[in-house]
C-alpha positions as YAML, in Angstrom:
chain: A
units: angstrom
residues:
- id: 1
  name: MET
  ca: [234.33, 141.32, 26.69]
- id: 2
  name: SER
  ca: [236.89, 138.60, 26.15]
- id: 3
  name: VAL
  ca: [236.29, 137.26, 29.86]
- id: 4
  name: ALA
  ca: [232.24, 137.34, 29.07]
- id: 5
  name: ALA
  ca: [233.04, 135.25, 25.80]
- id: 6
  name: HIS
  ca: [235.05, 132.89, 27.84]
- id: 7
  name: LEU
  ca: [232.20, 132.21, 30.49]
- id: 8
  name: ILE
  ca: [229.76, 132.05, 27.63]
- id: 9
  name: SER
  ca: [231.34, 129.51, 25.78]
- id: 10
  name: SER
  ca: [232.95, 127.21, 28.65]
- id: 11
  name: HIS
  ca: [231.10, 124.19, 29.86]
- id: 12
  name: LEU
  ca: [230.64, 125.04, 33.60]
- id: 13
  name: PRO
  ca: [229.04, 123.22, 36.22]
- id: 14
  name: THR
  ca: [225.07, 123.98, 36.42]
- id: 15
  name: ILE
  ca: [223.53, 125.28, 39.42]
- id: 16
  name: ARG
  ca: [221.53, 121.97, 40.15]
- id: 17
  name: GLN
  ca: [224.92, 120.09, 39.99]
- id: 18
  name: LEU
  ca: [226.46, 122.71, 42.92]
- id: 19
  name: GLN
  ca: [223.20, 122.40, 44.87]
- id: 20
  name: CYS
  ca: [223.40, 118.59, 44.69]
- id: 21
  name: PHE
  ca: [227.19, 118.79, 45.54]
- id: 22
  name: LEU
  ca: [226.58, 120.94, 48.63]
- id: 23
  name: ALA
  ca: [223.73, 118.70, 49.70]
- id: 24
  name: VAL
  ca: [225.84, 115.81, 49.79]
- id: 25
  name: ALA
  ca: [229.01, 117.67, 51.25]
- id: 26
  name: HIS
  ca: [226.54, 118.85, 54.26]
- id: 27
  name: GLU
  ca: [224.97, 115.57, 54.90]
- id: 28
  name: LEU
  ca: [227.89, 113.06, 53.76]
- id: 29
  name: ASN
  ca: [225.04, 110.62, 52.96]
- id: 30
  name: PHE
  ca: [223.61, 110.38, 49.83]
- id: 31
  name: ARG
  ca: [219.92, 109.14, 50.86]
- id: 32
  name: ARG
  ca: [219.74, 112.06, 53.33]
- id: 33
  name: ALA
  ca: [221.22, 114.42, 50.55]
- id: 34
  name: ALA
  ca: [218.59, 113.18, 48.01]
- id: 35
  name: GLU
  ca: [215.60, 113.57, 50.57]
- id: 36
  name: ARG
  ca: [216.69, 117.22, 51.40]
- id: 37
  name: LEU
  ca: [216.35, 117.96, 47.51]
- id: 38
  name: ASN
  ca: [213.25, 116.10, 47.17]
- id: 39
  name: MET
  ca: [214.58, 113.59, 44.37]
- id: 40
  name: THR
  ca: [215.97, 109.83, 44.28]
- id: 41
  name: GLN
  ca: [219.35, 108.77, 44.60]
- id: 42
  name: PRO
  ca: [220.07, 107.57, 41.01]
- id: 43
  name: PRO
  ca: [219.65, 111.15, 39.58]
- id: 44
  name: LEU
  ca: [221.60, 112.66, 42.51]
- id: 45
  name: THR
  ca: [224.69, 110.13, 41.83]
- id: 46
  name: ARG
  ca: [224.34, 111.01, 38.10]
- id: 47
  name: GLN
  ca: [224.50, 115.17, 38.81]
- id: 48
  name: ILE
  ca: [227.62, 114.36, 40.95]
- id: 49
  name: GLN
  ca: [229.29, 112.09, 38.67]
- id: 50
  name: SER
  ca: [228.81, 114.58, 35.90]
- id: 51
  name: MET
  ca: [230.40, 117.26, 37.88]
- id: 52
  name: GLU
  ca: [233.67, 115.19, 38.61]
- id: 53
  name: ASN
  ca: [233.70, 114.52, 34.98]
- id: 54
  name: LEU
  ca: [233.50, 117.87, 34.17]
- id: 55
  name: LEU
  ca: [235.92, 118.97, 36.44]
- id: 56
  name: GLY
  ca: [238.22, 115.95, 36.09]
- id: 57
  name: GLN
  ca: [238.44, 115.39, 39.81]
- id: 58
  name: SER
  ca: [236.92, 113.23, 42.45]
- id: 59
  name: LEU
  ca: [234.82, 114.99, 45.21]
- id: 60
  name: PHE
  ca: [233.85, 112.31, 47.53]
- id: 61
  name: SER
  ca: [235.27, 109.06, 48.39]
- id: 62
  name: ARG
  ca: [232.30, 106.61, 49.07]
- id: 63
  name: THR
  ca: [232.64, 103.19, 50.56]
- id: 64
  name: THR
  ca: [229.75, 101.16, 51.84]
- id: 65
  name: HIS
  ca: [230.17, 102.43, 55.01]
- id: 66
  name: ALA
  ca: [230.98, 106.37, 54.78]
- id: 67
  name: VAL
  ca: [230.90, 108.92, 52.50]
- id: 68
  name: THR
  ca: [234.09, 111.78, 52.77]
- id: 69
  name: LEU
  ca: [234.86, 114.64, 50.87]
- id: 70
  name: THR
  ca: [238.09, 114.24, 48.99]
- id: 71
  name: GLU
  ca: [240.91, 117.21, 49.01]
- id: 72
  name: SER
  ca: [239.41, 118.81, 45.80]
- id: 73
  name: GLY
  ca: [235.90, 118.21, 47.15]
- id: 74
  name: ARG
  ca: [236.48, 120.06, 50.65]
- id: 75
  name: ALA
  ca: [238.28, 123.00, 48.59]
- id: 76
  name: LEU
  ca: [235.25, 123.33, 46.42]
- id: 77
  name: VAL
  ca: [232.67, 123.42, 49.20]
- id: 78
  name: ALA
  ca: [233.35, 127.18, 50.14]
- id: 79
  name: LYS
  ca: [233.58, 128.12, 46.48]
- id: 80
  name: ALA
  ca: [230.25, 126.53, 45.79]
- id: 81
  name: GLU
  ca: [228.53, 128.14, 48.65]
- id: 82
  name: ALA
  ca: [229.98, 131.53, 47.56]
- id: 83
  name: ILE
  ca: [228.60, 130.99, 44.25]
- id: 84
  name: LEU
  ca: [225.20, 130.17, 45.21]
- id: 85
  name: THR
  ca: [224.81, 133.00, 47.83]
- id: 86
  name: ALA
  ca: [225.70, 135.36, 45.05]
- id: 87
  name: LEU
  ca: [223.17, 134.08, 42.97]
- id: 88
  name: SER
  ca: [220.50, 133.99, 45.55]
- id: 89
  name: ALA
  ca: [221.53, 137.43, 46.43]
- id: 90
  name: LEU
  ca: [221.38, 138.39, 42.37]
- id: 91
  name: LYS
  ca: [217.80, 136.82, 42.74]
- id: 92
  name: GLN
  ca: [216.60, 138.94, 45.66]
- id: 93
  name: GLU
  ca: [217.99, 142.12, 44.04]
- id: 94
  name: ALA
  ca: [216.00, 140.98, 40.77]
- id: 95
  name: GLN
  ca: [212.67, 140.27, 42.77]
- id: 96
  name: PRO
  ca: [212.57, 142.69, 45.71]
- id: 97
  name: ALA
  ca: [209.08, 141.33, 46.83]
- id: 98
  name: ALA
  ca: [209.58, 139.33, 49.89]
- id: 99
  name: GLN
  ca: [209.01, 135.75, 49.63]
- id: 100
  name: LEU
  ca: [208.23, 133.25, 52.28]
- id: 101
  name: ARG
  ca: [210.72, 131.03, 53.83]
- id: 102
  name: ILE
  ca: [209.43, 127.75, 53.95]
- id: 103
  name: GLY
  ca: [210.85, 124.49, 55.29]
- id: 104
  name: LEU
  ca: [209.37, 121.01, 54.53]
- id: 105
  name: THR
  ca: [209.51, 117.72, 56.37]
- id: 106
  name: ARG
  ca: [212.00, 115.53, 54.44]
- id: 107
  name: THR
  ca: [209.72, 112.35, 55.43]
- id: 108
  name: LEU
  ca: [207.16, 113.17, 52.51]
- id: 109
  name: ASN
  ca: [207.32, 113.93, 48.80]
- id: 110
  name: PHE
  ca: [205.25, 117.13, 48.59]
- id: 111
  name: GLU
  ca: [205.32, 117.31, 44.78]
- id: 112
  name: LEU
  ca: [203.06, 113.93, 45.11]
- id: 113
  name: ILE
  ca: [200.48, 115.77, 47.56]
- id: 114
  name: ALA
  ca: [198.80, 117.44, 45.07]
- id: 115
  name: PRO
  ca: [196.57, 119.95, 47.20]
- id: 116
  name: LEU
  ca: [199.61, 121.15, 49.51]
- id: 117
  name: ASN
  ca: [201.87, 121.11, 46.32]
- id: 118
  name: LYS
  ca: [199.52, 123.77, 44.61]
- id: 119
  name: GLN
  ca: [199.22, 125.90, 47.73]
- id: 120
  name: LEU
  ca: [202.86, 125.88, 48.10]
- id: 121
  name: ALA
  ca: [203.56, 126.69, 44.70]
- id: 122
  name: SER
  ca: [201.09, 129.50, 44.83]
- id: 123
  name: PHE
  ca: [203.51, 131.14, 48.00]
- id: 124
  name: LEU
  ca: [206.33, 132.04, 45.56]
- id: 125
  name: ALA
  ca: [208.61, 129.81, 47.21]
- id: 126
  name: ARG
  ca: [208.89, 126.75, 44.93]
- id: 127
  name: ASP
  ca: [212.93, 126.69, 44.49]
- id: 128
  name: GLU
  ca: [214.65, 123.99, 46.79]
- id: 129
  name: MET
  ca: [217.26, 126.46, 48.09]
- id: 130
  name: GLU
  ca: [214.42, 128.69, 49.24]
- id: 131
  name: MET
  ca: [212.52, 125.37, 50.80]
- id: 132
  name: PRO
  ca: [214.75, 123.09, 52.34]
- id: 133
  name: SER
  ca: [213.76, 119.89, 53.07]
- id: 134
  name: LEU
  ca: [214.72, 118.81, 56.75]
- id: 135
  name: THR
  ca: [214.01, 116.74, 59.69]
- id: 136
  name: SER
  ca: [211.28, 118.02, 61.92]
- id: 137
  name: ALA
  ca: [213.84, 119.03, 64.53]
- id: 138
  name: GLN
  ca: [215.76, 120.93, 62.36]
- id: 139
  name: LEU
  ca: [212.55, 122.72, 60.80]
- id: 140
  name: LEU
  ca: [211.69, 123.86, 64.19]
- id: 141
  name: GLN
  ca: [215.12, 124.82, 65.28]
- id: 142
  name: SER
  ca: [215.09, 126.96, 62.09]
- id: 143
  name: LEU
  ca: [211.73, 128.70, 62.73]
- id: 144
  name: ALA
  ca: [212.57, 129.52, 66.16]
- id: 145
  name: LYS
  ca: [215.95, 130.95, 65.09]
- id: 146
  name: ASN
  ca: [213.89, 132.91, 62.48]
- id: 147
  name: ASN
  ca: [215.67, 131.48, 59.43]
- id: 148
  name: LEU
  ca: [212.38, 130.01, 58.20]
- id: 149
  name: ASP
  ca: [208.81, 131.78, 58.39]
- id: 150
  name: LEU
  ca: [206.47, 128.70, 57.86]
- id: 151
  name: ILE
  ca: [207.19, 125.08, 58.21]
- id: 152
  name: LEU
  ca: [205.39, 122.04, 57.38]
- id: 153
  name: THR
  ca: [206.02, 118.98, 59.45]
- id: 154
  name: GLY
  ca: [204.86, 115.43, 60.43]
- id: 155
  name: GLU
  ca: [203.45, 115.50, 63.72]
- id: 156
  name: LYS
  ca: [203.04, 118.07, 66.38]
- id: 157
  name: GLY
  ca: [206.52, 118.94, 67.52]
- id: 158
  name: PRO
  ca: [207.42, 119.36, 71.51]
- id: 159
  name: ALA
  ca: [207.52, 123.01, 71.41]
- id: 160
  name: ALA
  ca: [205.24, 124.94, 73.46]
- id: 161
  name: GLU
  ca: [202.16, 126.70, 72.14]
- id: 162
  name: GLU
  ca: [203.28, 129.73, 73.55]
- id: 163
  name: VAL
  ca: [206.39, 129.60, 71.33]
- id: 164
  name: ILE
  ca: [205.02, 128.00, 68.19]
- id: 165
  name: ARG
  ca: [201.66, 128.13, 66.62]
- id: 166
  name: TYR
  ca: [200.44, 124.66, 64.98]
- id: 167
  name: THR
  ca: [197.86, 124.07, 62.45]
- id: 168
  name: TRP
  ca: [196.77, 120.75, 61.02]
- id: 169
  name: VAL
  ca: [196.84, 120.35, 57.06]
- id: 170
  name: TYR
  ca: [196.96, 117.09, 56.12]
- id: 171
  name: ARG
  ca: [196.84, 113.49, 57.14]
- id: 172
  name: GLU
  ca: [199.36, 111.02, 55.04]
- id: 173
  name: PRO
  ca: [198.53, 107.50, 54.93]
- id: 174
  name: LEU
  ca: [201.04, 104.99, 55.47]
- id: 175
  name: LEU
  ca: [201.43, 102.01, 53.04]
- id: 176
  name: VAL
  ca: [203.28, 98.65, 53.89]
- id: 177
  name: ALA
  ca: [206.34, 97.75, 51.51]
- id: 178
  name: ILE
  ca: [206.41, 93.93, 51.72]
- id: 179
  name: PRO
  ca: [207.91, 91.19, 49.62]
- id: 180
  name: SER
  ca: [205.32, 90.34, 46.67]
- id: 181
  name: THR
  ca: [205.80, 86.61, 47.38]
- id: 182
  name: HIS
  ca: [204.27, 87.20, 50.85]
- id: 183
  name: PRO
  ca: [200.96, 85.75, 51.38]
- id: 184
  name: ALA
  ca: [199.76, 89.31, 52.58]
- id: 185
  name: SER
  ca: [200.57, 90.61, 49.17]
- id: 186
  name: LEU
  ca: [197.13, 88.90, 47.75]
- id: 187
  name: ARG
  ca: [195.31, 90.86, 50.35]
- id: 188
  name: GLN
  ca: [193.82, 94.25, 49.23]
- id: 189
  name: ASN
  ca: [194.67, 95.59, 52.74]
- id: 190
  name: VAL
  ca: [197.22, 94.41, 55.15]
- id: 191
  name: SER
  ca: [197.32, 94.21, 58.83]
- id: 192
  name: LEU
  ca: [200.60, 93.91, 60.86]
- id: 193
  name: ASP
  ca: [199.48, 90.81, 62.40]
- id: 194
  name: MET
  ca: [199.73, 89.14, 58.77]
- id: 195
  name: LEU
  ca: [203.38, 90.23, 58.79]
- id: 196
  name: ALA
  ca: [204.71, 89.15, 62.23]
- id: 197
  name: ASP
  ca: [206.71, 86.24, 60.63]
- id: 198
  name: LEU
  ca: [208.74, 89.30, 59.03]
- id: 199
  name: PRO
  ca: [210.88, 91.73, 60.79]
- id: 200
  name: LEU
  ca: [210.05, 95.41, 60.35]
- id: 201
  name: PHE
  ca: [212.56, 97.70, 59.12]
- id: 202
  name: TRP
  ca: [212.49, 100.45, 61.93]
- id: 203
  name: PHE
  ca: [214.16, 103.63, 62.53]
- id: 204
  name: ALA
  ca: [215.79, 105.34, 65.95]
- id: 205
  name: ARG
  ca: [213.57, 107.28, 68.17]
- id: 206
  name: SER
  ca: [215.86, 110.35, 68.41]
- id: 207
  name: ALA
  ca: [214.72, 110.48, 64.40]
- id: 208
  name: ASN
  ca: [211.21, 111.80, 65.11]
- id: 209
  name: PRO
  ca: [210.21, 110.89, 68.73]
- id: 210
  name: GLN
  ca: [206.47, 112.13, 68.38]
- id: 211
  name: PHE
  ca: [205.91, 110.02, 65.53]
- id: 212
  name: TYR
  ca: [207.76, 107.09, 66.97]
- id: 213
  name: ASP
  ca: [205.90, 107.15, 70.09]
- id: 214
  name: LYS
  ca: [202.72, 107.09, 68.30]
- id: 215
  name: CYS
  ca: [203.49, 103.96, 66.26]
- id: 216
  name: GLU
  ca: [204.75, 102.15, 69.59]
- id: 217
  name: ARG
  ca: [201.69, 103.06, 71.21]
- id: 218
  name: TYR
  ca: [200.07, 101.11, 68.55]
- id: 219
  name: PHE
  ca: [202.32, 98.24, 68.09]
- id: 220
  name: ALA
  ca: [201.62, 97.76, 71.67]
- id: 221
  name: THR
  ca: [197.90, 96.76, 71.17]
- id: 222
  name: LEU
  ca: [198.82, 93.95, 68.54]
- id: 223
  name: SER
  ca: [198.43, 90.32, 69.69]
- id: 224
  name: VAL
  ca: [201.97, 89.69, 68.18]
- id: 225
  name: THR
  ca: [205.45, 91.19, 68.89]
- id: 226
  name: LEU
  ca: [206.98, 92.66, 65.94]
- id: 227
  name: LYS
  ca: [210.60, 91.91, 65.51]
- id: 228
  name: ARG
  ca: [212.73, 94.88, 64.41]
- id: 229
  name: LEU
  ca: [215.56, 95.59, 62.33]
- id: 230
  name: ARG
  ca: [217.46, 98.68, 61.90]
- id: 231
  name: GLU
  ca: [216.81, 100.80, 59.05]
- id: 232
  name: PRO
  ca: [219.52, 101.19, 56.35]
- id: 233
  name: ASP
  ca: [220.64, 105.02, 55.74]
- id: 234
  name: ASP
  ca: [219.93, 104.12, 52.11]
- id: 235
  name: SER
  ca: [216.10, 103.58, 51.94]
- id: 236
  name: LEU
  ca: [216.84, 102.01, 48.37]
- id: 237
  name: LEU
  ca: [218.92, 99.45, 49.95]
- id: 238
  name: MET
  ca: [216.31, 98.61, 52.44]
- id: 239
  name: LEU
  ca: [213.29, 97.78, 49.55]
- id: 240
  name: SER
  ca: [216.02, 95.79, 47.74]
- id: 241
  name: HIS
  ca: [216.18, 93.76, 51.18]
- id: 242
  name: ILE
  ca: [212.36, 93.51, 51.23]
- id: 243
  name: ALA
  ca: [212.14, 92.57, 47.45]
- id: 244
  name: ARG
  ca: [214.32, 89.53, 48.36]
- id: 245
  name: GLY
  ca: [211.79, 88.74, 51.40]
- id: 246
  name: LYS
  ca: [213.89, 90.30, 54.35]
- id: 247
  name: GLY
  ca: [211.42, 92.17, 56.10]
- id: 248
  name: PHE
  ca: [208.79, 94.91, 55.50]
- id: 249
  name: ALA
  ca: [208.60, 98.86, 56.26]
- id: 250
  name: LEU
  ca: [206.15, 101.39, 57.03]
- id: 251
  name: MET
  ca: [206.67, 103.94, 54.60]
- id: 252
  name: PRO
  ca: [204.65, 107.42, 53.56]
- id: 253
  name: GLN
  ca: [202.40, 106.93, 50.42]
- id: 254
  name: SER
  ca: [204.03, 109.92, 48.79]
- id: 255
  name: LYS
  ca: [207.34, 108.21, 49.36]
- id: 256
  name: CYS
  ca: [206.49, 104.81, 47.68]
- id: 257
  name: THR
  ca: [207.52, 105.63, 44.21]
- id: 258
  name: PHE
  ca: [210.38, 102.95, 43.71]
- id: 259
  name: ASN
  ca: [209.43, 99.96, 41.95]
- id: 260
  name: GLN
  ca: [211.31, 96.52, 41.85]
- id: 261
  name: ALA
  ca: [210.77, 93.05, 40.99]
- id: 262
  name: GLY
  ca: [209.60, 91.34, 44.01]
- id: 263
  name: LEU
  ca: [208.64, 94.49, 45.88]
- id: 264
  name: CYS
  ca: [204.69, 95.68, 46.47]
- id: 265
  name: TYR
  ca: [203.36, 98.12, 48.38]
- id: 266
  name: ARG
  ca: [199.85, 97.61, 50.39]
- id: 267
  name: PRO
  ca: [197.23, 99.97, 52.13]
- id: 268
  name: LEU
  ca: [196.95, 99.13, 55.82]
- id: 269
  name: THR
  ca: [193.73, 97.96, 57.07]
- id: 270
  name: GLU
  ca: [191.25, 100.82, 58.38]
- id: 271
  name: GLY
  ca: [192.14, 100.77, 62.12]
- id: 272
  name: ALA
  ca: [195.75, 100.16, 61.56]
- id: 273
  name: ALA
  ca: [195.48, 103.31, 58.90]
- id: 274
  name: GLN
  ca: [193.87, 105.90, 61.35]
- id: 275
  name: GLN
  ca: [196.15, 104.83, 64.24]
- id: 276
  name: LEU
  ca: [199.37, 105.12, 62.01]
- id: 277
  name: ALA
  ca: [198.68, 108.10, 59.34]
- id: 278
  name: ILE
  ca: [201.30, 111.20, 59.68]
- id: 279
  name: ASP
  ca: [199.37, 114.38, 60.80]
- id: 280
  name: VAL
  ca: [200.95, 117.18, 58.85]
- id: 281
  name: TYR
  ca: [200.98, 120.43, 60.61]
- id: 282
  name: ALA
  ca: [201.76, 123.71, 59.43]
- id: 283
  name: ALA
  ca: [203.86, 125.98, 62.29]
- id: 284
  name: ILE
  ca: [204.87, 129.49, 62.43]
- id: 285
  name: ARG
  ca: [206.31, 131.46, 65.24]
- id: 286
  name: ALA
  ca: [203.64, 132.08, 67.79]
- id: 287
  name: ASP
  ca: [204.37, 136.23, 67.95]
- id: 288
  name: GLU
  ca: [204.52, 136.13, 63.99]
- id: 289
  name: LYS
  ca: [203.14, 139.60, 62.73]
- id: 290
  name: ASN
  ca: [203.75, 139.51, 58.82]
- id: 291
  name: VAL
  ca: [200.42, 139.41, 57.13]
- id: 292
  name: ALA
  ca: [201.76, 137.14, 54.45]
- id: 293
  name: VAL
  ca: [202.96, 134.70, 56.92]
- id: 294
  name: LEU
  ca: [199.36, 134.41, 58.56]
- id: 295
  name: ASP
  ca: [197.73, 134.65, 55.29]
- id: 296
  name: ALA
  ca: [199.86, 131.54, 54.31]
- id: 297
  name: LEU
  ca: [198.88, 129.58, 57.33]
- id: 298
  name: HIS
  ca: [195.21, 130.18, 56.82]
- id: 299
  name: ALA
  ca: [195.16, 129.12, 53.21]
- id: 300
  name: LEU
  ca: [197.22, 125.62, 54.32]
- id: 301
  name: SER
  ca: [194.38, 125.09, 56.87]
- id: 302
  name: GLN
  ca: [191.63, 125.29, 54.64]
- id: 303
  name: PRO
  ca: [190.05, 122.35, 53.41]
- id: 304
  name: ALA
  ca: [191.20, 121.14, 49.44]
...
């Protein structure tokens, strides 16, 4: 009883803090960790700082170029994984009914896509630990290895139809993030030709080859050549550059939630919007026989 009383009265790290810690420890990048957790960087940073204050130890060394684990942070990784694994097992024992293992592309914020968010919540897999937010390539690998039952990915992946079964579920519009001082900000809809004087913050093809190639095919039809800048790992840093007039970016509508003086978001013109939207697919293994998984795929394929 004395041990239980001590644990109850002690100020201990929360489950959310442990999840945030592990996400940063695995990614070694605060932006990617925040996207994986479907949150923005400021609250993630606050969770880490609160945990460090609670433990009285620095868990990460962070510079402008890199994030690394401290010795205390490295020692905590295995312990945090063990705690969350034990909690996951406890939950499974308490809820023996099988839950779907669903993975989401981190390109989108599904909490702001109402029809899909409602469907996902109905599948009893709302917890972030059960619905990891990963790149499309990571999702397809996890699906192929039977670590996930169903995934939502931006664009149809390269896997053959006899291996992966794809179903189109949603089209996510892209917005342009531009400086509010730019003349195009006065327009209701913006074409990329209007932004030829600004460089485009752009990602590496390896991050999402299908979407990259889709966009490049459209760029090739423009009457202007878009200048490119490497997209920073930190999306907030990129948006701050845009607010200062340093360039523009194409962003999924559900990700356009950060507001700052000097920054605005505008819809694309109709032709550009049709070509550059992100087609979201639900995917399962082609040989899937689990009725719950098949029912979930069918539900997602129905119009909202």
